[in-house]
Phi, psi and omega in degrees: 000131183248119175257132172248133171244125183262121181113121181246025173287202180300320181292316188290316180292326174286327177296316177305310183297320181292327178290321188289331181281328185251006168213069187300342176264357185275161175271139180229131176235128183246120192246128179230159187248010177234149177293339185289160172299147173313125182222176182257125183284329179298343178268353181302313173303327173296318176294319179296314179298346182079015179281336177223161178272168177302315182303337188271349164284345184288142177285335175221117187280332184279124185299331174276353187305314181289321178298324177289332177275003184054051173244113190271133181260124182235142165259125181177178176224135181276139180241345173195147184241132175245108179286341180281308184272356179056053174225158178241128168264126180271162189294336179273007179090356181284164179237131178247131169265176176192153164267322169232150184230136163253122173271116177228044185272010165076210176226180172225151185299136174286127183262127178290141177292065184243133174301130177094359177303338184262010182288155169299148178091358178239118187229155155281170171241066192240330186232159182306317178290331172302315185292322179294317183285320176299319176292335177289329184257344176276065182266161184307141180066007175290151179272121179239132169245129175250132182265111173111132181234051170273207181286319175293313175317312176300319183294319181289320175310318183280323176302314188282330176298327181290348176270004172088012188282168168264103193255139179229128174256139176241124171228132195279341183271173186278003177198167177285146179046057180289341176281001182217339187238145171295174181289324176295321178291313177305316182296322178293327181289327181292314180302322181288324177289323176299317184291345179273358178091016170265130178278118184238132177243115172250167187049045184224138176247154167271129181260335183199158176230120180234197180223142174266016166227167175283351182271124189272326180270139180079345177272151185292156173277153171240118180254112186263131191259159172305315195289346183099347176288142169244136188241131167277133185224133168277338184209131171240125174245128175250126175236080192237044172095185177215172182215138185301146179271082186231003184310329181293351177281352183297132181080004180270336191091354177278119183288128175219149174243259171289314175228190179283126188280130181230156178268190183297337184263008179062024176261141180278191176298339181261121176310128173084013178226116192244164173217148178212162172088210185289350174263351180269127174253124182227154181291124177255110183298329186287329174250001173078012186212168181282143179217165166252106178266088197274061169234144188313313181296323176294325179298310181301318184294313186300315181295321174305310185299316175299315191288318175304312183284333176287346177252023177060038177266349181051080177243154173230144180263129187241107172083170181223145172267129171258142184301118190226353175232132183236148177234098184256094177062037179086003174253116180279130179223155180223159182214118178234148171061209177277073189291342172293340190084176178229156182299127183088355178275166179253157187206147177232144178226129172224144184218134177253098181290333180291321181252010177064044184237137185202143181211136171227122180251136184240133180240156164232113188057242182252026181241131178281118181258340182192166181200158158238131173226136177232133178077004180234122175238000185282345185251013182299308183296321188292314181297302183303322176297311178293329176289315184280327184260008173052047184296122181277127180268348173058226183287353170294336182299314185289334175293319177291324177297335179275316188216092168310338187286355179276023183298324185299308186298312186303316180302308189292329184270317183293310188292319178300320181295314188294318182297318180304307173305318184288331175275359178291136169312333178285340192255333190299132180286139174248163180071016180289126183293147179286137184275149169307141181301139179192155179266123173271123179261000000 
């Protein structure tokens, strides 16, 4: 049996290791599109900040590791997959055959449509080579503009700030981390960053990047904003989202929408072909729709599940982990459940602007369904527990609407009452059919 894994990031490496453990006699080919040893993109901000060395970004530091595991490494890029002939056409014209295939090609940075985005000194922060070029230009007191203040943008912001640069953040939405935080929470994070000396422009777009001289290389950039402001920059870094690396699937018969559509076993619509990580689109029962859960813990779980099925171990993926806790320049914020709320739901919001403490709770009837919290860490487990287990709060809901600080008392009373109810013989469902044996990831 020959297994081919497209992508040598965390998902690809974990899948290869899992296959080797569970299918010791099979052939395993691990394909990456960079000449580097397999490494973690999530470690790049730590590298830029000077907290780790390049070798510390590597997923497995022993150069002979994959050879000893009998995992063949190939550098190349797939351009087409034939599910009929079970072959992969590579960019260099080569052909790879497979019996079973895992698509773990991850994603690529979304390049904003801004004139001048391809100038020298303008970079994404996506590859190890990107990080090297950013470190060369991000010297103390150099002027740096970061486009995008989402999760990745804030990680890059903090890494650059630690290098002593003069930093400006541009975000087109009305707040920082708008994909995870409410307006009140995002505004508080912004004020915190500004207190740290970072200039933040929200509800603002970069409309053009130019040069103040005819010389393209080595000259400062001019960053023009939709507000009319012009900034000089020695370095521009864009963190404006990502898109799955799946263009090569066109014409393959493998179903994809946003990402590669998979079932609970991480298998595509084509038998023996699987997907995992940032390129996989899976159904999330918690939110009732298909999502791409592009965080490394999910990639690891999905790869493990896919590899078990590729080795005929029958595993299923249950639920997804959402990124829900952020550390922005030392200020902890969290986002659980349906933090945006739902139509017809109730909510309560409290803020201590002086001490950077904020909480917003979202309810559906008497169930807490989501929250945003900034600067408050003592209620994290309580909030997660109430939301995940859909605890019925009864009269405590109205009390929390009046005083959200009563969370601990509400949790102790309502959770105990619910667990007692569920343990009752009158509550236990009878006659449920036995499920087939399988491993849950």
